[in-house]
Residue, then its C-alpha position, 0 to 999 in steps of 0.5 A: f378865501t382870506v388865504m387866497i386874497f393874501f396870496r394874490v396880493f403877495v404875487v402882485l407885490v412880488i411882480s411889481t417889485s421885480a418889474l421896478g427893478q428891471s432896466v429902462r423899459q419902453h412903454t406904449t398904449n393901445s386901444n383894442g376891442w375884444y368880442m367874445y363867447f364863453g360857453d360851459h354847457k352840461v351834456s349830463s349831470k357830471w360832464g360838459v363841454h367848454l366852447e369859446a371864441q374871442f375876436r380880438r381887434h386892434d384900434v377897437i375894431t380896425s385890424w386883427q390883434q388875435l384870434l382865439l378858439r378854445t374848447g375843453i371837457n368839463y367834469h363837475l365835482t359839485d354844482q359850484t365846482f368843476l375841472t376842465a382839460g382842453y385845447a386852444f388855437i391862437q393866431t397872433y397878428p402884428y399890431g401897435e408900436f411893438p408888433v411881432a414880425a408877422a402873424f404866427p400860430e400857437h397851439r395850447l393845452w390847458q387844465q383848470a379848476q373853477i370854484k363858484s361861491q356866494l358871499r351874501k349878494w356877492e357871487m365869487i368865481s375863482r379859477f386856477r389854470l395851467e397852460q402848455r404853449w407851443q408858439y411858432l414864432p416868425v422867422e425871416q426867410t432868405d427872400g425877406s418874407f417871414a414864416p412860422g419857425e420851430a415851436v417854442y414851448q412855455n408853461r404858464f399859470r393863471i390866477f383869476t378872481r371875479f366878483s359880481i353883484p346884482f342891482a336888485g335881488e339876492t343873486i344874479e339869477e333872480k334879477s337881470w342887471y349886475v356889475t362885475f369885476y375881476d383881476e387875473v395874473f399870468i405867470s410864465f415858467g420853464e427854460n424858454v421863458k426869457m426876461n419876464v416871469f410875469d407875463q400879464n395882468r388883466a383888470y376888468v369892470a363891466l355892466g352885465y345883463r342876464i338874458p333868460k335861457v340865453g346867458r349873461l351879456e357883458f359890456g365893459y373895460l379891460n386894462q391889459l398890462v403886458l410885459k414882452s418877453n424881451g424884458t424891455q417893452v411894456e404894453s398897457n392896453h385899453t380894451l373894450q369888451l363885449g361878451l356873452i357867457s352861457n351855461i345853458p345845458f345841452f341836455k334835458q335836466p331832471 
């Protein structure tokens, strides 16, 4: 646990120093709303499925920012640790002061390890995710319109740590209300990465309510710091989040 925290602090410090060393940047802020479902559902004692849908809206709800659909197969090493491999489809739309030229799709393969532990009343989740991304960035046509071009391939590594604590009881499963917060760092690598190795940082805080036999409903705030690939544009996105997190099994447990 101590080594992991030290590593995360080191990564953030290196990223911050690198960012400060860059040339003049343009900064903007956006107000977005993300409405999400996350499901990790066992189909046997060892195997399960991951189901996820995120409807990301600009100006809280007015127009599209992104659509994300993600699925995968989970293998449970223990009750607290599982591995996942899967596929995701993402459609990104023009929004804000630094918009893309036109909407474009992305296909993604991903693999991760997730570990859950209990530190007295504190529930801690650590996640390490590797992504292979094929982005079909828009290319201007002879008539002035835009169409998806050839795939641009990138790799990305994500480090996620989340803490949750119940307002009463020893664990979240005993009582309904809890508070949660997390931070996630995104690091891109590979020959197609341009100016920024550091891709994003997401910091989140929320109030949660455990609904018996359904899952956890969370309402919170996310600050999404995005460094664009051109190396000169930075977004700080203030994001309202409403999410349902479910781990209800799809089979009758013994």
